[in-house]
Phi, psi and omega in degrees: 000147177285163183296336185287346179261358178290143178293138175292157178298152180299151177271114183263009183291156183207145174258129176234115190053241182259007184260132174261119187248148183281345175198172186269009192263145173204164175284165173265148182303132178103344181247123183052048188212006183274311185261163176297324179297318178295313178301321178296323176299315179295323179298327180273353182281182179278359174297139185279341175204179186209169180224145179280169170297142176301124185254152169254172185297318178251158181292153179227142175278335182086192184281159177295151178270155002284134183234003178219140176207145173283150179227170185305323183233033180157217182218164172225141179212152168221068185295321179080032175059047175291131178198166185268008176093155185306313187297323179300314182286333174292319176296316179301316181296322178296318178294321181294322180296319182295327182273357177053050177273195180292156182305144184235121173275134181257107182268127184237129184219060182300150182281344179223166175298320181295324176299317180291323174299313182298313182292318179298318181295316180295319180294324180298333181280346180289145180271058180273144173271192186289358179276354171250116191239124182282132170242123180266113182274113182248027193209021179290124181267005193240019174263107186298129180090356179243123179283156177289123183300322187297346178265352174251101190293328175297314180290322178304311181293325180297318179296313181299317182298314184286327176291322175300317183289321187267341178265312174072013178229173178295141177208178177226171180234140175258121186257154171286170173288132174255151188234002185228136180302326178297326180285324173303313186294317184294314179297319179295322179298321178294308184301321181293346176287339191247109183294333181286342174280102188259351177208161181228129176258126181232117010223168165278176183295159181279108189286164176057042173263161186224123174243133187243136172272107185296323184296316183263350181058039181231167170291158182261351172232157186275314188296152169056041177061023178090359180277142181199184180273131182267136178224183178084203187299335176308323192256003183304309179301325178293315178300314180300320179296318180290318176302313184293315180302311182287332173299319180285320188274342180236070188293344180262001181253148169279153178240132170255122179273137180211129176133114172080017181272103178250331184227168174300326180294322176298318179297319179303317181295321178300316182291318177305320179287344177132000183285141173271317173242161182230124178266147178239128182240282185304314183290328173295320176296322183284322192252337182090174184301340179295347179304329184295322180297315179298314182296323177297315179295320183290318177298316177302317179298316179299314180298316179299318183295334182260357180084012179272136180251343176222164178293329179294340179301329184229356184298129178071009186262032177299132177268143178238156178277137177287161174302151179300137178240130181280125178242136179272126180273173180299333184268006175090352178279166176247148174221163182256146179233136178241129175248163173242148177210168176274146185287144165279105191287353181270355176225152178275000000 
């Protein structure tokens, strides 16, 4: 066939809230996002948008090193929320708005309810347009002595309520990984009460994991007796389950998928499960900002091989197997039949 009959490359553009983005990729909070230099690198990359490091009211050095390590199928870290403090990221966001760059997610992870109230109130006073989008991190597993807010549903709702009241604009929440259907339902029920919560990010790293160096017979990171948050390919199935569950249970919210994205195929699976945007963490740390160019090419190749021309062609259209059905054969014996169908996304 001549080149004029070749299919055009897939259209990877996506709308998120009021922003039109050229592709679904962004960094995960905490990776290439602490300093202005790191943020600028992501801004110049092929990622369509970016997010800051989750900030506290005051700057933090984080946990002692070594606090990050590569593992056979991913990474483990116990960073401890090192960041330059709320005012640094507010100032950076202000400069970014003036330069009219790509959308910037502002990640906020105060250590107390009062910190989050203070930061949300201050951020509300900024004259930011819709290209600065708040993400409330309710799931950092690596601040020693601090429980993950997302696992205490009463506290989870309290945080969402006060941020809604004090911020007064659209925002999103970053959740920890859940492992039980009852927890999916409870968290979704809370989130669905608040119209200002317009998106959900699933997932943060899987906390309290342990990686051991067999040669030295030691832990690979220093903080918290070597326990840390697990990322990379280890967590992809967990991330996909959370993305899919919240896509079904929160039909009016956008979903950002995060966890285990190493290839364009992994990104395809996140979108198939229901994600509108896809964050990259561990692989970005390992490969650097050039990872986005590779992921874009790989995602485009997967879509072309399947005949998809836009992300909407397959987003959230994961097929599931029906329960086994007993069928009687002509000889009186029974056999099982498995069908596939698309999920009704409004019910779990």
